[in-house]
C-alpha positions in Angstrom: -4.8 4.8 2.2 -8.3 3.3 2.9 -9.5 0.3 1.1 -13.2 1.2 1.2 -14.6 4.7 1.2 -18.2 6.0 1.1 -18.2 9.5 -0.3 -21.0 12.1 -0.3 -20.8 15.1 -2.7 -23.2 17.9 -1.7 -23.5 21.7 -1.5 -24.1 23.2 1.9 -26.1 26.0 0.3 -28.8 23.4 -0.6 -29.0 21.8 2.9 -32.5 21.9 4.2 -34.0 23.5 1.1 -35.5 20.4 -0.6 -36.9 17.4 1.1 -35.5 14.9 -1.4 -32.0 16.3 -1.4 -31.9 16.6 2.4 -33.1 13.0 2.7 -30.1 11.8 0.8 -27.7 13.8 3.0 -29.4 12.7 6.2 -29.4 9.0 5.0 -25.7 9.2 4.3 -24.9 10.4 7.8 -27.3 7.8 9.4 -25.5 5.0 7.5 -22.1 6.3 8.5 -23.1 6.3 12.1 -24.0 2.6 11.8 -20.7 1.9 10.1 -18.6 3.4 12.9 -16.8 0.1 13.6 -16.7 -1.3 10.1 -14.2 -1.3 7.3 -15.9 1.7 5.7 -14.4 5.2 6.0 -17.0 8.0 5.3 -16.1 11.3 3.8 -18.3 14.3 2.7 -17.1 16.7 0.0 -18.7 20.2 0.0 -18.8 21.2 -3.6 -18.9 24.9 -2.6 -15.3 24.5 -1.5 -14.1 21.6 -3.7 -16.1 21.5 -6.9 -13.2 20.6 -9.1 -12.6 17.4 -7.1 -16.3 16.5 -7.4 -16.3 16.9 -11.1 -14.0 13.9 -11.4 -16.8 11.7 -10.2 -20.3 13.3 -10.7 -22.3 15.8 -12.7 -22.9 18.7 -10.3 -26.5 18.8 -11.4 -27.1 15.5 -9.6 -25.8 16.6 -6.2 -26.2 15.5 -3.5 -24.8 12.1 -4.6 -22.7 9.4 -3.1 -20.2 6.9 -4.5 -18.3 3.9 -3.2 -14.6 3.8 -3.7 -12.8 0.4 -3.3 -9.1 0.0 -3.5 -8.8 3.5 -5.1 -11.5 2.9 -7.8 -15.1 4.0 -7.8 -17.6 1.2 -8.1 -20.3 1.1 -10.8 -23.8 0.9 -9.5 -26.1 -1.4 -11.5 -29.6 -0.6 -12.6 -31.3 -2.3 -9.6 -29.1 -0.4 -7.2 -30.0 3.0 -8.7 -33.7 2.1 -8.9 -34.0 1.2 -5.3 -31.9 4.1 -4.0 -33.7 6.7 -6.1 -37.2 5.3 -5.2 -36.3 5.5 -1.5 -34.2 8.6 -1.0 -32.1 8.5 2.1 -33.5 5.1 3.3 -30.8 3.7 5.6 -31.6 0.1 4.9 -31.5 0.6 1.2 -28.1 2.4 1.3 -26.7 -0.4 3.6 -28.1 -3.0 1.2 -26.4 -1.5 -1.8 -23.1 -1.1 0.1 -23.0 -4.8 1.0 -24.2 -5.8 -2.5 -21.4 -4.1 -4.5 -18.5 -4.6 -2.2 -17.6 -8.3 -2.8 -13.9 -8.3 -2.1 -14.4 -8.5 1.7 -17.2 -8.1 4.2 -18.0 -4.6 5.4 -18.5 -5.5 9.0 -15.5 -6.3 11.2 -17.4 -7.2 14.4 -20.9 -8.6 15.0 -23.3 -8.3 17.9 -25.4 -11.4 18.6 -28.3 -11.7 21.0 -29.2 -15.4 20.5 -27.3 -18.7 20.5 -28.3 -19.1 16.8 -26.8 -15.8 15.9 -23.6 -16.8 17.7 -23.4 -20.1 15.9 -23.9 -18.3 12.5 -20.8 -16.1 13.2 -18.7 -19.1 14.2 -19.5 -20.8 10.9 -18.6 -17.7 8.9 -15.0 -17.6 10.2 -12.5 -20.2 11.1 -11.1 -18.0 13.8 -13.4 -16.0 16.0 -12.7 -13.9 19.1 -15.8 -13.9 21.3 -16.5 -11.4 24.1 -19.4 -11.9 26.4 -20.9 -8.6 27.5 -24.1 -7.3 29.1 -26.4 -5.7 26.7 -26.4 -2.4 28.6 -22.6 -2.1 28.9 -22.2 0.3 26.0 -18.7 1.4 27.0 -17.2 -2.1 26.7 -19.2 -3.0 23.6 -17.8 0.1 21.8 -14.3 -0.5 23.2 -14.3 -4.1 21.9 -15.5 -3.1 18.5 -13.1 -0.2 18.2 -10.2 -2.5 19.1 -11.3 -5.0 16.5 -11.5 -2.3 13.9 -8.0 -1.0 14.8 -6.4 -4.4 14.6 -8.1 -5.1 11.2 -7.5 -1.7 9.5 -3.9 -1.5 10.8 -3.0 -4.7 8.9 -1.6 -6.3 12.0 -2.3 -9.9 10.9 -1.4 -9.5 7.2 2.3 -9.9 7.9 2.1 -12.3 10.8 4.2 -15.4 10.1 2.4 -18.7 9.8 -1.1 -17.2 9.6 -3.8 -17.8 7.0 -5.1 -15.0 4.8 -8.7 -15.4 6.0 -9.7 -12.6 8.2 -10.7 -13.4 11.8 -14.2 -12.7 13.1 -15.0 -10.6 16.2 -18.2 -11.5 18.0 -20.0 -9.7 20.8 -22.3 -12.1 22.7 -24.9 -9.8 24.2 -26.3 -11.4 27.4 -25.7 -14.8 28.9 -28.4 -16.4 26.7 -26.3 -15.7 23.6 -23.3 -17.5 25.2 -25.0 -20.6 26.6 -24.4 -22.8 23.6 -20.7 -21.9 23.2 -19.1 -24.1 25.8 -21.4 -27.1 26.1 -20.5 -30.3 27.9 -18.0 -32.0 28.0 -16.2 -28.7 28.3 -15.8 -27.7 31.9 -15.0 -24.1 31.0 -17.6 -21.3 31.2 -17.7 -18.1 29.1 -19.3 -15.7 31.5 -20.2 -12.1 30.8 -17.0 -10.0 30.7 -14.9 -12.9 29.4 -13.0 -13.4 26.1 -12.4 -16.7 24.3 -10.9 -17.8 20.9 -12.7 -20.3 18.8 -11.3 -22.3 15.9 -13.7 -24.1 13.6 -16.5 -23.6 16.0 -14.7 -25.0 19.1 -12.8 -23.4 21.9 -9.1 -23.2 20.9 -7.2 -25.9 22.7 -4.7 -24.6 25.1 -6.1 -21.1 25.1 -7.6 -19.8 28.4 -10.8 -17.9 28.8 -9.7 -14.4 29.8 -11.3 -11.6 31.8 -11.4 -7.9 30.8 -7.8 -6.7 31.1 -6.8 -4.4 34.0 -6.4 -0.8 33.0 -3.2 1.1 33.5 -3.5 4.9 33.4 -1.7 6.4 30.4 -0.7 3.0 29.0 0.2 2.8 25.3 -0.7 0.0 23.0 2.0 -2.1 21.2 -0.1 -2.1 18.0 1.9 -0.4 15.2 1.3 3.3 15.0 -1.3 3.2 17.7 -1.8 4.6 21.2 -4.5 3.9 23.7 -7.7 5.2 22.1 -9.3 5.5 25.5 -7.5 5.8 28.7 -5.8 2.5 29.6 -7.4 0.5 26.8 -4.2 -0.2 25.1 -4.1 -3.4 27.2 -7.4 -4.5 25.5 -5.9 -4.1 22.0 -2.8 -6.0 23.0 -4.7 -8.9 24.6 -7.1 -9.2 21.7 -4.1 -9.2 19.3 -2.4 -12.0 21.2 -5.5 -14.1 21.4 -6.4 -13.7 17.7 -2.8 -14.4 16.6 -2.9 -17.7 18.6 -6.0 -18.7 16.7 -4.7 -17.8 13.3 -1.4 -19.7 13.9 -3.4 -22.7 15.0 -5.6 -22.4 11.9 -2.6 -22.3 9.7 -1.5 -25.6 11.0 -4.7 -27.4 10.3 -7.4 -27.6 7.6 -11.0 -27.0 8.6 -11.6 -30.7 9.2 -8.8 -30.8 11.7 -6.2 -32.4 9.5 -2.7 -31.1 9.5 -2.2 -28.6 6.6 1.1 -30.4 5.9 -0.8 -33.6 5.1 -0.5 -34.2 1.3 -3.9 -35.9 1.2 -5.5 -32.9 2.9 -4.0 -30.5 0.5 -5.2 -32.6 -2.4 -8.8 -32.7 -1.1 -8.9 -28.9 -0.8 -7.2 -28.0 -4.1 -9.2 -25.6 -6.2 -9.7 -26.3 -9.9 -8.4 -23.2 -11.6 -10.8 -23.8 -14.5 -13.7 -23.0 -12.3 -12.2 -20.0 -10.5 -13.3 -16.4 -11.2 -11.3 -13.3 -11.5 -12.1 -10.0 -9.7 -14.4 -7.7 -11.7 -13.0 -4.7 -13.5 -13.2 -1.4 -11.7 -16.6 0.3 -12.3 -18.0 3.8 -11.5 -21.4 5.2 -10.8 -23.2 7.5 -8.3 -26.5 7.4 -6.5 -27.9 10.8 -6.7 -31.0 13.1 -6.9 -33.2 12.4 -10.0 -32.1 15.3 -12.3 -30.6 15.2 -15.8 -27.3 13.4 -16.3 -27.9 11.1 -13.4 -24.9 8.9 -14.1 -21.5 10.1 -13.0 -18.4 10.7 -15.1 -15.9 7.9 -15.1 -12.7 8.2 -13.1 -9.4 6.5 -13.4 -8.0 7.6 -10.0 -9.3 8.3 -6.6 -7.7 10.4 -3.9 -8.6 11.1 -0.3 -10.8 14.2 0.2 -10.1 16.9 2.7 -13.4 16.5 4.5 -13.8 14.7 7.8 -15.1 11.2 8.4 -18.9 11.1 8.4 -19.3 14.7 9.2 -21.2 17.4 7.3 
C-alpha cells in the first residue's frame, strides 16, 4: 500500500556483536528518524522470525542489509551507491544521499524547513503551489503538527482525485523565524505573514483572493474530514482540514493558469508548453539490489514482487 519503503533485514542475535554490522543497523534507524515526515515508510525484518521473507531479497550472509522498494519493486543500487555505503557503514548522510539518488519518480521530502529568505525562495521555485507556515524555531509542537498534517494529506491521496487540479504535488514550507519570512510579502503587498500564520503561494506570489490565516482554534475531540483520518493529536483535525482547503484553492488556481500567468485554456499557451514526444524519456525498468555488510554474495537475489512486512515502522 506504500509507494516508497525502506527495509532493513537483520538478525537480533547479531545486534551489538560487531561494530560494522551494528553501525548499519544504527544508521538505518537514524535515517528513519529523519524521514519521519517524508514519503518513506521504514520497516525492519528480523530474520530470526521471518527468514523466508528475507530470502526473496537478500543473501542471509550479507545481513544486516537494507533495500529500497518503490511501487512494489525493489530498486537496483549502482556501483557508486554500493561503494559509498560500504565504505561508510551506517553513515546517515550517505544513506540519505543514496535514497534521494535512486528514487527519481518523486521527491522523498514532503515538507521543508527554511531558516533564511534564500531557502524560502528556493522552495517557492520548486513548486507552483506552496503552503507556507511561519513558526518560531523553538515551537517544536507546531512544527511537527504541520509536517504531520502535510504528510497525511499527501499520503492519503487527497489531491489526486480533486477536480480541476494539476498533477504536480504541492509544496509545504515551514518558515523558521521572522527572518525567513521577510521576503515573502514584499511591497506593494500590504499583507504580513507573521509567525503563526499560513499563506498559499502560486508561482512565487501570494494567491490572489486567499487570506493569510492564523493557527486554527482547537476543539477537543474533533475529527478530521480527511478520508480515513481522525485527529492525530487532540483537536488538530481542524489543522488538517484548513491546510487541505488552502492547498486545494492553490491547486485549482494553478489548473486555470500556466506558470507565466496565461489561462490554460489559451491555445497559444498550450502550444508553447507542448512537450516533444521524441525527446521524452520513459521510466526505468524495476531494479533490485541491497546495501549490506561486506561478506560473500554481496548482491541480493532478484525479486518480482514485494509485500509488506510484519515489522513496525522504523523500529527494531
